[in-house]
Backbone as CSV, one residue per row, in Angstrom:
resi,resn,N_x,N_y,N_z,CA_x,CA_y,CA_z,C_x,C_y,C_z
1,ILE,242.538,-47.840,28.534,243.949,-48.046,28.263,244.481,-46.997,27.284
2,THR,243.623,-46.491,26.428,244.051,-45.457,25.485,244.520,-44.214,26.246
3,SER,243.778,-43.831,27.274,244.159,-42.666,28.084,245.462,-42.905,28.822
4,ILE,245.632,-44.090,29.374,246.861,-44.427,30.115,248.059,-44.407,29.168
5,ALA,247.888,-44.992,27.969,248.982,-45.005,26.996,249.382,-43.590,26.606
6,ALA,248.403,-42.724,26.450,248.698,-41.333,26.102,249.406,-40.615,27.260
7,GLU,249.038,-40.977,28.477,249.638,-40.350,29.663,251.086,-40.797,29.886
8,PHE,251.421,-42.011,29.432,252.766,-42.562,29.628,253.362,-42.957,28.274
9,PRO,253.711,-41.989,27.442,254.156,-42.271,26.072,255.473,-43.045,25.973
10,SER,256.263,-43.094,27.012,257.530,-43.831,26.952,257.350,-45.317,27.282
11,LYS,256.173,-45.711,27.713,255.870,-47.115,28.026,255.097,-47.731,26.868
12,LYS,255.210,-49.049,26.734,254.494,-49.775,25.679,253.298,-50.502,26.303
13,PHE,252.181,-50.498,25.603,250.952,-51.115,26.089,250.346,-52.003,25.002
14,ALA,249.664,-53.047,25.456,248.902,-53.920,24.566,247.586,-54.245,25.251
15,CYS,246.549,-54.379,24.472,245.244,-54.708,25.029,244.634,-55.838,24.207
16,ILE,244.304,-56.919,24.893,243.659,-58.071,24.252,242.173,-57.758,24.070
17,ASP,241.652,-58.072,22.897,240.245,-57.845,22.545,239.864,-56.367,22.640
18,TYR,240.788,-55.506,22.291,240.556,-54.070,22.279,239.511,-53.749,21.218
19,THR,238.529,-52.958,21.578,237.530,-52.537,20.603,238.144,-51.402,19.794
20,TYR,238.511,-51.715,18.587,239.261,-50.799,17.727,238.311,-49.984,16.865
21,ASP,238.447,-48.669,16.929,237.659,-47.771,16.089,238.561,-47.257,14.971
22,PRO,238.367,-47.728,13.751,239.249,-47.312,12.650,239.188,-45.814,12.344
23,GLN,238.174,-45.123,12.862,238.057,-43.673,12.651,238.995,-42.883,13.570
24,LYS,239.499,-43.550,14.608,240.381,-42.883,15.563,241.749,-43.545,15.530
25,SER,242.774,-42.747,15.703,244.116,-43.329,15.719,244.486,-43.721,17.143
26,LEU,245.270,-44.759,17.240,245.767,-45.214,18.535,247.090,-44.518,18.825
27,PRO,247.398,-44.317,20.093,248.729,-43.803,20.418,249.782,-44.783,19.882
28,PRO,250.944,-44.299,19.464,251.957,-45.181,18.877,252.532,-46.211,19.854
29,ASN,252.266,-46.040,21.143,252.765,-46.980,22.150,251.701,-47.987,22.600
30,LEU,250.606,-48.088,21.853,249.521,-49.009,22.182,249.214,-49.894,20.985
31,VAL,249.188,-51.205,21.222,248.792,-52.140,20.177,247.477,-52.808,20.597
32,ALA,246.535,-52.856,19.673,245.236,-53.488,19.895,245.301,-54.911,19.340
33,LEU,245.279,-55.884,20.228,245.346,-57.285,19.806,243.926,-57.794,19.564
34,GLU,243.649,-58.119,18.328,242.350,-58.659,17.960,242.524,-60.065,17.413
35,PHE,241.483,-60.854,17.528,241.505,-62.234,17.075,240.308,-62.485,16.169
36,LYS,240.340,-63.580,15.458,239.237,-63.941,14.561,238.385,-65.014,15.232
37,GLU,237.721,-64.592,16.308,236.906,-65.522,17.095,235.841,-66.218,16.263
38,GLU,235.349,-65.534,15.260,234.284,-66.116,14.446,234.762,-67.338,13.670
39,GLU,236.046,-67.396,13.350,236.559,-68.547,12.588,236.621,-69.808,13.450
40,GLY,237.196,-69.698,14.646,237.223,-70.852,15.548,235.824,-71.243,15.985
41,SER,234.965,-70.248,16.161,233.577,-70.522,16.547,232.831,-71.242,15.435
42,PHE,233.143,-70.914,14.189,232.551,-71.625,13.053,232.885,-73.116,13.146
43,LEU,234.137,-73.406,13.459,234.567,-74.812,13.532,233.857,-75.573,14.648
44,VAL,233.741,-74.964,15.844,233.052,-75.687,16.918,231.550,-75.750,16.658
45,GLY,231.013,-74.778,15.914,229.603,-74.858,15.515,229.362,-76.019,14.571
46,ALA,230.286,-76.191,13.613,230.170,-77.325,12.690,230.299,-78.635,13.450
47,LEU,231.251,-78.696,14.382,231.425,-79.913,15.188,230.146,-80.227,15.966
48,ALA,229.590,-79.225,16.626,228.369,-79.440,17.407,227.240,-79.949,16.517
49,ALA,227.099,-79.363,15.343,226.020,-79.753,14.429,226.192,-81.161,13.885
50,LEU,227.438,-81.608,13.789,227.690,-82.974,13.319,227.502,-84.007,14.429
51,VAL,227.668,-83.592,15.677,227.583,-84.517,16.811,226.187,-84.560,17.437
52,THR,225.420,-83.463,17.329,224.119,-83.403,17.989,223.221,-84.569,17.581
53,LYS,222.497,-85.060,18.540,221.518,-86.117,18.274,220.106,-85.537,18.171
54,THR,219.953,-84.277,18.597,218.629,-83.648,18.623,218.438,-82.584,17.535
55,ASN,219.498,-82.252,16.827,219.490,-81.155,15.856,219.200,-79.805,16.513
56,VAL,219.488,-79.718,17.820,219.356,-78.463,18.559,220.626,-78.295,19.394
57,VAL,221.281,-77.153,19.211,222.468,-76.821,20.001,222.247,-75.434,20.593
58,GLY,223.078,-75.072,21.561,222.886,-73.792,22.219,224.141,-72.947,22.253
59,PHE,223.926,-71.664,22.510,225.013,-70.699,22.691,224.666,-69.820,23.879
60,VAL,225.611,-69.705,24.817,225.457,-68.810,25.956,226.567,-67.774,25.878
61,GLY,226.162,-66.532,25.694,227.117,-65.427,25.658,227.120,-64.696,26.979
62,GLY,228.230,-64.064,27.286,228.304,-63.237,28.491,227.606,-61.920,28.218
63,MET,228.382,-60.857,28.099,227.816,-59.545,27.813,227.461,-59.444,26.329
64,GLN,226.273,-58.975,26.057,225.862,-58.785,24.666,226.673,-57.608,24.108
65,SER,227.662,-57.927,23.276,228.587,-56.923,22.745,229.033,-57.355,21.361
66,PRO,229.609,-56.441,20.585,230.080,-56.823,19.245,231.080,-57.987,19.284
67,LEU,231.956,-58.016,20.277,232.928,-59.105,20.375,232.230,-60.452,20.553
68,ILE,231.320,-60.557,21.486,230.659,-61.842,21.749,229.694,-62.195,20.622
69,LYS,229.150,-61.199,19.953,228.308,-61.469,18.778,229.122,-62.150,17.679
70,LYS,230.446,-61.866,17.601,231.303,-62.552,16.622,231.359,-64.055,16.935
71,PHE,231.461,-64.411,18.213,231.453,-65.822,18.605,230.128,-66.465,18.184
72,GLU,229.030,-65.807,18.521,227.699,-66.332,18.191,227.524,-66.512,16.688
73,ALA,227.902,-65.487,15.920,227.722,-65.539,14.468,228.524,-66.673,13.843
74,GLY,229.765,-66.833,14.268,230.593,-67.915,13.736,230.026,-69.280,14.088
75,TYR,229.613,-69.441,15.344,229.059,-70.714,15.819,227.795,-71.069,15.034
76,THR,226.901,-70.111,14.895,225.650,-70.348,14.176,225.922,-70.676,12.710
77,ALA,226.815,-69.926,12.091,227.142,-70.183,10.678,227.743,-71.572,10.507
78,GLY,228.625,-71.977,11.408,229.232,-73.307,11.328,228.205,-74.402,11.508
79,ALA,227.304,-74.214,12.470,226.263,-75.220,12.716,225.357,-75.364,11.500
80,LYS,224.935,-74.238,10.946,224.036,-74.271,9.786,224.734,-74.816,8.536
81,TYR,226.033,-74.543,8.407,226.795,-75.044,7.261,226.890,-76.573,7.316
82,ALA,227.197,-77.099,8.492,227.388,-78.546,8.637,226.075,-79.314,8.688
83,ASN,225.029,-78.662,9.162,223.751,-79.341,9.337,222.636,-78.298,9.194
84,PRO,222.130,-78.069,7.991,221.110,-77.043,7.786,219.857,-77.222,8.638
85,LYS,219.622,-78.427,9.137,218.447,-78.679,9.983,218.688,-78.307,11.438
86,CYS,219.916,-77.969,11.775,220.274,-77.694,13.165,219.734,-76.333,13.614
87,GLU,219.078,-76.327,14.753,218.583,-75.092,15.363,219.594,-74.647,16.422
88,VAL,219.849,-73.357,16.496,220.775,-72.813,17.489,219.996,-71.908,18.440
89,LEU,219.925,-72.318,19.703,219.290,-71.497,20.734,220.343,-70.525,21.260
90,VAL,219.997,-69.261,21.426,220.954,-68.233,21.826,220.450,-67.480,23.046
91,GLY,221.362,-67.257,23.984,221.035,-66.449,25.152,222.251,-65.691,25.636
92,TYR,222.006,-64.531,26.233,223.063,-63.698,26.793,222.786,-63.451,28.268
93,ALA,223.845,-63.421,29.063,223.715,-63.232,30.503,223.434,-61.781,30.873
94,GLY,223.700,-60.831,29.981,223.418,-59.437,30.302,224.025,-58.473,29.308
95,ILE,223.963,-57.198,29.658,224.482,-56.153,28.771,225.629,-55.367,29.411
96,MET,226.020,-55.751,30.601,227.119,-55.088,31.305,228.233,-56.116,31.567
97,GLY,229.388,-55.631,31.939,230.538,-56.496,32.174,230.316,-57.582,33.208
98,GLU,229.419,-57.346,34.166,229.131,-58.349,35.196,228.576,-59.645,34.595
99,ALA,228.100,-59.566,33.360,227.528,-60.742,32.694,228.571,-61.838,32.479
100,PHE,229.842,-61.496,32.587,230.908,-62.489,32.454,231.257,-63.142,33.791
101,LYS,230.590,-62.750,34.862,230.970,-63.193,36.215,229.804,-63.807,36.970
102,ASN,228.920,-64.508,36.296,227.716,-65.001,36.947,227.443,-66.468,36.605
103,PRO,228.153,-67.399,37.267,227.931,-68.820,36.979,226.491,-69.273,37.222
104,GLY,225.817,-68.669,38.210,224.419,-69.032,38.471,223.537,-68.744,37.269
105,LYS,223.749,-67.590,36.643,222.978,-67.231,35.445,223.343,-68.158,34.287
106,GLY,224.633,-68.500,34.170,225.059,-69.426,33.118,224.387,-70.781,33.255
107,LYS,224.316,-71.272,34.493,223.663,-72.572,34.730,222.176,-72.489,34.393
108,GLU,221.536,-71.426,34.844,220.097,-71.238,34.579,219.817,-71.206,33.072
109,MET,220.625,-70.447,32.342,220.425,-70.348,30.895,220.679,-71.689,30.210
110,ALA,221.738,-72.376,30.629,222.057,-73.669,30.019,220.966,-74.693,30.309
111,LEU,220.488,-74.743,31.543,219.417,-75.693,31.861,218.177,-75.406,31.008
112,GLY,217.908,-74.119,30.770,216.782,-73.755,29.903,216.982,-74.251,28.482
113,GLN,218.187,-74.064,27.950,218.450,-74.520,26.581,218.447,-76.039,26.499
114,TYR,219.022,-76.711,27.484,218.985,-78.184,27.490,217.541,-78.666,27.555
115,SER,216.698,-78.003,28.358,215.303,-78.442,28.469,214.506,-78.174,27.189
116,HIS,215.021,-77.298,26.337,214.370,-77.036,25.042,215.010,-77.847,23.912
117,GLY,215.735,-78.902,24.266,216.227,-79.834,23.259,217.702,-79.759,22.924
118,ALA,218.393,-78.721,23.343,219.830,-78.641,23.052,220.555,-79.786,23.755
119,ASP,221.480,-80.398,23.061,222.296,-81.422,23.715,223.764,-81.018,23.769
120,ILE,224.097,-79.868,23.171,225.453,-79.316,23.210,225.311,-77.791,23.310
121,ILE,226.055,-77.181,24.242,226.030,-75.720,24.380,227.455,-75.189,24.365
122,TYR,227.669,-74.192,23.541,228.942,-73.463,23.452,228.797,-72.181,24.244
123,HIS,229.779,-71.885,25.058,229.716,-70.627,25.799,230.876,-69.716,25.421
124,ALA,230.591,-68.425,25.416,231.599,-67.371,25.301,231.214,-66.371,26.377
125,SER,231.471,-66.759,27.630,230.887,-66.002,28.736,231.769,-65.903,29.975
126,GLY,233.055,-66.147,29.832,233.940,-66.027,30.992,233.544,-66.983,32.099
127,VAL,233.565,-66.494,33.326,233.242,-67.316,34.502,231.787,-67.778,34.473
128,THR,230.930,-67.053,33.790,229.533,-67.467,33.643,229.461,-68.854,33.017
129,GLY,230.427,-69.179,32.171,230.476,-70.496,31.530,230.653,-71.646,32.495
130,LEU,231.196,-71.375,33.679,231.310,-72.448,34.674,229.939,-72.991,35.038
131,GLY,228.932,-72.118,34.996,227.556,-72.556,35.226,227.042,-73.431,34.096
132,VAL,227.476,-73.146,32.875,227.108,-73.985,31.727,227.669,-75.389,31.943
133,PHE,228.915,-75.463,32.395,229.534,-76.777,32.639,228.822,-77.520,33.766
134,GLU,228.440,-76.794,34.807,227.717,-77.406,35.924,226.386,-77.982,35.437
135,ALA,225.708,-77.237,34.586,224.438,-77.724,34.019,224.679,-78.957,33.160
136,ALA,225.731,-78.955,32.354,226.044,-80.110,31.503,226.249,-81.358,32.350
137,ARG,226.995,-81.212,33.446,227.208,-82.355,34.354,225.885,-82.825,34.955
138,GLU,225.066,-81.870,35.350,223.811,-82.190,36.027,222.850,-82.972,35.133
139,VAL,222.767,-82.591,33.852,221.807,-83.239,32.953,222.471,-84.205,31.969
140,HIS,223.762,-84.431,32.152,224.519,-85.381,31.324,224.462,-85.029,29.837
141,LYS,224.734,-83.751,29.557,224.801,-83.261,28.179,226.219,-82.740,27.937
142,LEU,226.454,-82.179,26.765,227.792,-81.697,26.408,227.864,-80.176,26.370
143,ALA,229.079,-79.670,26.569,229.349,-78.237,26.465,230.637,-78.047,25.681
144,ILE,230.822,-76.840,25.177,232.039,-76.481,24.449,232.661,-75.287,25.157
145,GLY,233.935,-75.424,25.494,234.654,-74.362,26.178,235.154,-73.299,25.217
146,VAL,235.781,-72.273,25.788,236.220,-71.130,24.985,237.539,-70.567,25.494
147,ASP,238.270,-69.973,24.589,239.528,-69.259,24.834,240.711,-70.166,25.149
148,SER,240.529,-71.147,26.007,241.579,-72.115,26.307,240.919,-73.480,26.448
149,ASP,241.725,-74.534,26.531,241.179,-75.882,26.694,240.509,-75.967,28.058
150,GLN,239.214,-76.137,28.096,238.474,-76.172,29.351,238.020,-77.578,29.743
151,PHE,238.625,-78.598,29.157,238.247,-79.975,29.468,238.289,-80.246,30.970
152,HIS,239.303,-79.713,31.646,239.491,-79.965,33.079,238.343,-79.422,33.937
153,GLU,237.551,-78.521,33.397,236.435,-77.951,34.158,235.279,-78.942,34.324
154,ALA,235.121,-79.849,33.380,234.035,-80.838,33.449,234.418,-82.044,32.594
155,PRO,235.426,-82.799,33.034,235.872,-83.956,32.240,234.703,-84.881,31.874
156,GLY,234.672,-85.252,30.624,233.613,-86.131,30.131,232.405,-85.389,29.593
157,TYR,232.324,-84.087,29.876,231.185,-83.290,29.425,231.594,-82.167,28.466
158,ILE,232.881,-82.015,28.236,233.378,-80.986,27.322,233.678,-81.652,25.985
159,LEU,232.899,-81.305,24.978,233.095,-81.866,23.642,234.401,-81.375,23.049
160,SER,234.670,-80.083,23.191,235.866,-79.452,22.657,235.953,-78.050,23.252
161,SER,236.984,-77.332,22.891,237.107,-75.923,23.273,237.626,-75.145,22.076
162,MET,237.135,-73.928,21.924,237.625,-73.037,20.871,238.723,-72.193,21.513
163,THR,239.954,-72.441,21.104,241.075,-71.722,21.704,241.517,-70.560,20.832
164,LYS,241.939,-69.480,21.483,242.371,-68.277,20.781,243.892,-68.146,20.738
165,VAL,244.614,-68.969,21.410,246.083,-68.933,21.518,246.606,-67.519,21.788
166,VAL,246.023,-66.892,22.779,246.449,-65.565,23.215,247.916,-65.609,23.641
167,ASP,248.330,-66.734,24.212,249.722,-66.858,24.659,250.705,-66.654,23.507
168,ASN,250.384,-67.170,22.338,251.257,-66.983,21.172,251.321,-65.515,20.760
169,ALA,250.173,-64.842,20.768,250.142,-63.422,20.390,250.963,-62.594,21.373
170,ILE,250.852,-62.892,22.654,251.620,-62.159,23.669,253.113,-62.440,23.497
171,PHE,253.467,-63.700,23.271,254.884,-64.052,23.080,255.469,-63.288,21.888
172,GLU,254.740,-63.282,20.774,255.214,-62.569,19.585,255.357,-61.074,19.844
173,LEU,254.453,-60.508,20.605,254.522,-59.085,20.936,255.731,-58.782,21.831
174,VAL,255.959,-59.637,22.826,257.115,-59.462,23.715,258.409,-59.583,22.917
175,MET,258.480,-60.540,22.025,259.682,-60.698,21.203,259.886,-59.490,20.280
176,ALA,258.811,-58.960,19.732,258.922,-57.767,18.893,259.469,-56.603,19.711
177,GLN,258.981,-56.438,20.925,259.477,-55.376,21.809,260.954,-55.601,22.125
178,LYS,261.297,-56.828,22.470,262.687,-57.160,22.816,263.625,-56.860,21.636
179,ASN,263.168,-57.121,20.428,263.989,-56.924,19.230,263.823,-55.539,18.601
180,GLY,263.156,-54.619,19.328,263.014,-53.254,18.844,262.042,-53.081,17.694
181,ARG,261.074,-54.013,17.570,260.122,-53.947,16.449,258.678,-53.706,16.912
182,PHE,258.507,-53.173,18.126,257.154,-52.899,18.627,256.509,-51.834,17.745
183,GLU,255.318,-52.111,17.268,254.563,-51.147,16.484,253.167,-51.038,17.061
184,GLY,252.792,-49.828,17.418,251.448,-49.609,17.898,250.447,-49.773,16.776
185,GLY,249.191,-49.824,17.127,248.133,-49.966,16.130,247.401,-51.277,16.293
186,LYS,246.726,-51.685,15.269,245.925,-52.909,15.265,246.813,-54.090,14.905
187,ALA,246.724,-55.156,15.664,247.503,-56.369,15.370,246.621,-57.595,15.375
Protein backbone atom coordinates (compact mmCIF):
# COMPACT_ATOMS: atom_id res chain seq x y z
CA ILE A 1 0.00 0.00 0.00
CA THR A 2 2.95 2.33 0.56
CA SER A 3 3.89 2.03 -3.12
CA ILE A 4 0.30 2.60 -4.26
CA ALA A 5 -0.05 5.67 -2.02
CA ALA A 6 3.15 7.10 -3.46
CA GLU A 7 1.92 6.39 -7.00
CA PHE A 8 -1.41 8.18 -6.38
CA PRO A 9 -0.54 11.17 -4.16
CA SER A 10 -3.89 12.91 -4.69
CA LYS A 11 -5.81 9.97 -3.16
CA LYS A 12 -6.05 9.16 0.55
CA PHE A 13 -5.24 5.68 1.86
CA ALA A 14 -5.55 3.88 5.19
CA CYS A 15 -4.29 0.46 6.16
CA ILE A 16 -5.56 -1.53 9.13
CA ASP A 17 -2.83 -3.33 11.11
CA TYR A 18 -0.13 -1.71 8.98
CA THR A 19 3.33 -2.78 10.06
CA TYR A 20 4.80 0.62 10.82
CA ASP A 21 8.55 1.15 10.65
CA PRO A 22 9.39 4.30 12.64
CA GLN A 23 12.71 4.55 10.74
CA LYS A 24 10.83 5.21 7.49
CA SER A 25 8.38 7.97 6.77
CA LEU A 26 4.96 7.26 5.35
CA PRO A 27 3.61 9.15 2.37
CA PRO A 28 1.43 12.05 3.62
CA ASN A 29 -1.64 10.47 1.99
CA LEU A 30 -1.34 7.19 3.94
CA VAL A 31 -2.43 6.57 7.52
CA ALA A 32 -1.34 3.42 9.37
CA LEU A 33 -4.14 2.30 11.68
CA GLU A 34 -2.75 0.38 14.62
CA PHE A 35 -4.54 -1.03 17.63
CA LYS A 36 -3.53 -2.15 21.11
CA GLU A 37 -4.41 -5.81 20.65
CA GLU A 38 -2.34 -6.78 23.65
CA GLU A 39 -4.62 -4.83 26.00
CA GLY A 40 -7.86 -6.54 24.95
CA SER A 41 -6.01 -9.85 24.84
CA PHE A 42 -4.85 -9.28 28.42
CA LEU A 43 -8.48 -8.96 29.48
CA VAL A 44 -9.64 -12.16 27.76
CA GLY A 45 -6.57 -13.94 29.15
CA ALA A 46 -7.55 -12.89 32.66
CA LEU A 47 -11.14 -13.99 31.99
CA ALA A 48 -10.00 -17.39 30.72
CA ALA A 49 -7.73 -17.88 33.74
CA LEU A 50 -10.57 -17.05 36.13
CA VAL A 51 -13.03 -19.39 34.40
CA THR A 52 -10.78 -22.39 33.64
CA LYS A 53 -11.44 -25.51 35.65
CA THR A 54 -8.18 -27.18 34.58
CA ASN A 55 -5.72 -24.28 35.01
CA VAL A 56 -4.77 -24.86 31.36
CA VAL A 57 -5.86 -22.55 28.55
CA GLY A 58 -4.77 -22.32 24.94
CA PHE A 59 -3.87 -19.84 22.23
CA VAL A 60 -4.04 -20.49 18.50
CA GLY A 61 -2.37 -17.90 16.32
CA GLY A 62 -2.56 -17.65 12.56
CA MET A 63 0.68 -16.48 10.99
CA GLN A 64 3.58 -16.22 13.40
CA SER A 65 4.20 -12.46 13.13
CA PRO A 66 4.86 -9.48 15.40
CA LEU A 67 1.16 -8.52 15.23
CA ILE A 68 -0.14 -11.92 16.35
CA LYS A 69 2.62 -12.19 18.95
CA LYS A 70 1.04 -9.08 20.55
CA PHE A 71 -2.22 -11.03 20.95
CA GLU A 72 -0.36 -13.99 22.45
CA ALA A 73 1.70 -11.85 24.83
CA GLY A 74 -1.33 -9.97 26.14
CA TYR A 75 -3.36 -13.16 26.57
CA THR A 76 -0.55 -14.95 28.41
CA ALA A 77 0.15 -11.95 30.64
CA GLY A 78 -3.55 -11.63 31.52
CA ALA A 79 -3.87 -15.33 32.29
CA LYS A 80 -0.77 -15.33 34.50
CA TYR A 81 -1.85 -12.12 36.25
CA ALA A 82 -5.29 -13.49 37.15
CA ASN A 83 -4.14 -17.01 37.93
CA PRO A 84 -0.38 -17.59 38.37
CA LYS A 85 -0.99 -21.36 38.29
CA CYS A 86 -2.55 -21.17 34.83
CA GLU A 87 -0.59 -22.76 31.98
CA VAL A 88 -0.99 -21.32 28.48
CA LEU A 89 -0.51 -23.70 25.55
CA VAL A 90 0.52 -21.84 22.37
CA GLY A 91 0.45 -22.85 18.74
CA TYR A 92 0.68 -21.14 15.36
CA ALA A 93 -0.83 -22.32 12.08
CA GLY A 94 2.19 -21.21 10.04
CA ILE A 95 4.62 -18.51 9.01
CA MET A 96 2.93 -17.31 5.81
CA GLY A 97 -0.34 -15.48 5.18
CA GLU A 98 -2.13 -18.73 4.30
CA ALA A 99 -1.99 -19.55 8.02
CA PHE A 100 -5.04 -17.30 8.46
CA LYS A 101 -7.09 -19.37 5.98
CA ASN A 102 -6.91 -22.93 7.26
CA PRO A 103 -9.83 -24.04 9.47
CA GLY A 104 -8.65 -27.66 9.27
CA LYS A 105 -5.32 -26.71 10.85
CA GLY A 106 -7.14 -24.60 13.46
CA LYS A 107 -9.32 -27.56 14.43
CA GLU A 108 -6.31 -29.90 14.59
CA MET A 109 -4.37 -27.50 16.80
CA ALA A 110 -7.35 -26.85 19.08
CA LEU A 111 -8.11 -30.55 19.49
CA GLY A 112 -4.45 -31.04 20.45
CA GLN A 113 -4.60 -28.30 23.07
CA TYR A 114 -7.94 -29.53 24.43
CA SER A 115 -6.48 -33.06 24.70
CA HIS A 116 -3.57 -31.62 26.70
CA GLY A 117 -5.92 -30.17 29.31
CA ALA A 118 -6.96 -26.79 27.91
CA ASP A 119 -10.62 -26.06 28.49
CA ILE A 120 -10.62 -22.59 26.88
CA ILE A 121 -8.78 -21.53 23.70
CA TYR A 122 -8.37 -17.99 22.38
CA HIS A 123 -7.66 -17.61 18.71
CA ALA A 124 -6.12 -14.78 16.70
CA SER A 125 -6.10 -16.61 13.42
CA GLY A 126 -8.71 -15.31 10.99
CA VAL A 127 -10.68 -18.05 9.23
CA THR A 128 -8.39 -20.64 10.84
CA GLY A 129 -10.28 -19.82 14.05
CA LEU A 130 -13.43 -21.38 12.61
CA GLY A 131 -11.66 -24.69 13.13
CA VAL A 132 -11.05 -23.77 16.77
CA PHE A 133 -14.80 -23.21 17.17
CA GLU A 134 -15.57 -26.51 15.45
CA ALA A 135 -13.23 -28.29 17.87
CA ALA A 136 -14.85 -26.53 20.85
CA ARG A 137 -18.28 -27.77 19.73
CA GLU A 138 -16.95 -31.27 19.15
CA VAL A 139 -15.38 -31.68 22.60
CA HIS A 140 -17.79 -29.40 24.49
CA LYS A 141 -15.14 -26.90 25.58
CA LEU A 142 -14.93 -23.10 25.30
CA ALA A 143 -13.29 -20.74 22.83
CA ILE A 144 -12.68 -17.00 22.70
CA GLY A 145 -13.27 -15.08 19.49
CA VAL A 146 -11.29 -12.16 18.11
CA ASP A 147 -11.69 -8.82 16.33
CA SER A 148 -15.50 -8.86 16.43
CA ASP A 149 -18.19 -10.62 18.48
CA GLN A 150 -17.97 -14.21 17.24
CA PHE A 151 -20.68 -15.70 19.48
CA HIS A 152 -22.80 -16.51 16.41
CA GLU A 153 -20.08 -18.83 15.10
CA ALA A 154 -20.58 -21.35 17.93
CA PRO A 155 -23.39 -20.30 20.29
CA GLY A 156 -22.88 -21.77 23.73
CA TYR A 157 -19.18 -22.42 23.14
CA ILE A 158 -17.87 -18.86 22.87
CA LEU A 159 -16.88 -17.53 26.28
CA SER A 160 -16.25 -14.02 24.95
CA SER A 161 -14.60 -12.17 22.08
CA MET A 162 -11.82 -9.60 22.08
CA THR A 163 -13.09 -6.83 19.85
CA LYS A 164 -10.92 -4.19 18.19
CA VAL A 165 -13.74 -1.81 17.15
CA VAL A 166 -12.16 -1.25 13.75
CA ASP A 167 -15.50 0.22 12.65
CA ASN A 168 -15.04 3.15 15.04
CA ALA A 169 -11.51 3.82 13.77
CA ILE A 170 -12.71 3.78 10.16
CA PHE A 171 -15.66 6.06 10.98
CA GLU A 172 -13.36 8.57 12.70
CA LEU A 173 -10.97 8.49 9.74
CA VAL A 174 -13.79 9.05 7.23
CA MET A 175 -15.11 11.95 9.29
CA ALA A 176 -11.62 13.47 9.49
CA GLN A 177 -11.35 13.24 5.70
CA LYS A 178 -14.83 14.71 5.24
CA ASN A 179 -13.94 17.63 7.55
CA GLY A 180 -10.56 18.25 5.88
CA ARG A 181 -8.51 16.91 8.81
CA PHE A 182 -6.98 13.79 7.20
CA GLU A 183 -3.41 13.37 8.41
CA GLY A 184 -1.13 10.68 7.13
CA GLY A 185 1.15 8.79 9.48
CA LYS A 186 0.56 6.49 12.41
CA ALA A 187 -2.88 6.55 14.03
